[in-house]
Steps between C-alpha positions, in 0.01 A plus 500: 500500500292798395193278422539331835512838686181604314319185611636535860351852519160369383500221756625735768173705462296197601646487849310825595171306504631150592495335837817371667484156330470674158809713575694189583396345170625824331838465674531144380398614149747784479806347674492127460356499145558824297833591663637140492388432147639821371845465661559125517248336277626658176864405576401147564275431193636740245726248333255211536460442118861584407641249748258216418735271319416171315743246367391542143564733211171443327348840405191575717548209735629712789220756466235234494637316799517825695129571414404152632712532811367851587166584326517841675808669639507515874585873494212589254256283693578690819482832330156427375411369848600830660314708237179294546519522882549875479197558273226476781674744742574740210135486393390559854719812514347631177141433635594673832624815316183501292278455800673771688436741219127407499472544873677834481234605239225426739371162360306278749650171571172339573393244751685177570866421560762750384594448127867532573488219748317274260749579226800435728342175603459399133863595428629281781286207379633539144855524632470177692352311203790620274741395767365154522481465128865590447619278783320200331650614160846514626468149666362354181748664265822485680449295823739573792831420348698602183652180373857533368436255214223473244458227255337618173361298218300576198531701172704682406743317713629184329508287814470548879738773601627601843452876602644668804384806701733759640509556883221255589557517878486886511184499294341224719559721808348792332193294387453371853535854650249648256252227564535551881438880455193403296361294787573767742316753283205273471467456872520875557225548233282227680559678838412838351186366339392340829571827683295704262214259514503480878518879530206545267250302690167668582514694815187348634648162490813620682291672753299185562815294527637749751183485725519111481870502597420744792211278612722185502771686697226610756368149541850358546582763766173417686575127489857559629363713784259223596778245512725717725454466880339793681746763637584464868305742743745729689480472877299774680691750706401555867446859601783669667430594864463850600811608706294748707228254590474238777719188468369208312471274812278753688120415475272799531237478775137470403306822486207377702719399803661838517166679511365272773810534726470879485128472603583289800771730622268792483237319712745402771611860535154618541447252786815610676380859492160412657669320784716791576199727509318292759 
């Protein structure tokens, strides 16, 4: 388990510069691959060749039939798979440490995209290619089922012999589980690669798309406003009467009539005074 712990520590350094999808891929790699293969895979496939029994005593026949049945051992095939998948992230860690030393020394990074981002993008692409290649290799070499019986013919066997595999059901379950984990890992790698490419688009393009999106929203809002009926006009409120003024039913007299009436009364008073003087 010491070599697995060392590899896990190297992969753990990748998550410091990985997005969320990359960290999910790292969890799948450490738990569902390294941990399961180190604890369960060895116990399932360690007696694979010893328990491969054929119904013949011809020297060399059993070894030849085992080589034809399993060109590469499942356990060694998955070990090589894990090592090859871990190579791009480990190389990225080495490059990041080297780049950090150069930046600390005052070296200019130059124009263009950050070199670390380009290196990480390349490591994800290589990881995805390796994942797809090993999935295709597992499907071609072993298929999706470990058969309990294998018929073998050819030298050095004198005739067609029957060979039998130990614990075929358990090994079939493990093969399907490992293939499913490989598909999940490939999907996570595709999602991470798409996320990095989407995030690394030119800012001018993103700004132009944002302006177009805002313009579409404004036009849709104006069209919806035109389709809606106009809001109802609130009724006007009548002014409240003054409590100290005249009642509402009283009509004020015209100003001209009041001035004329006062003039006639003054003329009649003057006439009465003249009659009294006579």
